[in-house]
ZAPAFI-846345 format. One line per field, with one value per atom (N, C-alpha, C): chain; x, y, z; residue number from 1. Coordinates in steps of 0.2 Angstrom, whole numbers, always signed. Layout:
! ZAPAFI-846345
kette [A	...]
c1 [X	...]
c2 [Y	...]
c3 [Z	...]
nr [NUM	...]
//
This chain:
! ZAPAFI-846345
kette [A	A	A	A	A	A	A	A	A	A	A	A	A	A	A	A	A	A	A	A	A	A	A	A	A	A	A	A	A	A	A	A	A	A	A	A	A	A	A	A	A	A	A	A	A	A	A	A	A	A	A	A	A	A	A	A	A	A	A	A	A	A	A	A	A	A	A	A	A	A	A	A	A	A	A	A	A	A	A	A	A	A	A	A	A	A	A]
c1 [-81	-79	-77	-83	-82	-76	-75	-67	-63	-62	-58	-55	-61	-62	-58	-63	-58	-49	-48	-39	-35	-37	-35	-33	-41	-42	-36	-34	-30	-24	-23	-18	-14	-20	-19	-16	-19	-17	-12	-10	-3	+3	+1	+7	+5	+0	+1	+5	+5	+8	+17	+15	+24	+25	+23	+25	+25	+23	+20	+29	+29	+35	+41	+41	+45	+49	+41	+44	+45	+44	+44	+54	+53	+63	+65	+62	+68	+70	+64	+64	+67	+68	+72	+79	+80	+87	+91]
c2 [-72	-69	-61	-58	-52	-50	-54	-52	-55	-57	-60	-52	-50	-44	-39	-37	-30	-35	-40	-40	-39	-43	-41	-32	-29	-22	-17	-21	-18	-20	-27	-28	-22	-19	-16	-10	-6	+0	-1	-5	-6	-6	-10	-9	-2	+2	+8	+11	+14	+16	+16	+9	+7	+12	+9	+11	+20	+24	+29	+33	+27	+30	+29	+23	+23	+29	+33	+39	+44	+45	+51	+50	+44	+43	+46	+42	+45	+53	+54	+61	+63	+62	+65	+65	+60	+58	+61]
c3 [+18	+11	+10	+14	+15	+21	+26	+30	+23	+20	+16	+11	+9	+3	+8	+13	+19	+19	+17	+22	+14	+9	+3	-1	+3	+4	+6	+9	+18	+14	+13	+8	+4	-2	-7	-7	-1	+1	+3	+8	+11	+5	+0	-5	-9	-8	-13	-6	-2	+3	+2	+0	+0	-6	-12	-16	-16	-11	-9	-7	-2	-1	-3	-6	-12	-15	-19	-24	-19	-14	-10	-9	-10	-6	-11	-14	-22	-25	-22	-23	-18	-11	-7	-9	-13	-11	-18]
nr [1	1	1	2	2	2	3	3	3	4	4	4	5	5	5	6	6	6	7	7	7	8	8	8	9	9	9	10	10	10	11	11	11	12	12	12	13	13	13	14	14	14	15	15	15	16	16	16	17	17	17	18	18	18	19	19	19	20	20	20	21	21	21	22	22	22	23	23	23	24	24	24	25	25	25	26	26	26	27	27	27	28	28	28	29	29	29]
//
């Protein structure tokens, strides 16, 4: 159970980072 929670948290963080990278890429263009 705890392991599953940590993995979902890592996935959420990864998605957030990808969105942030996407924003910065748009600003850079």
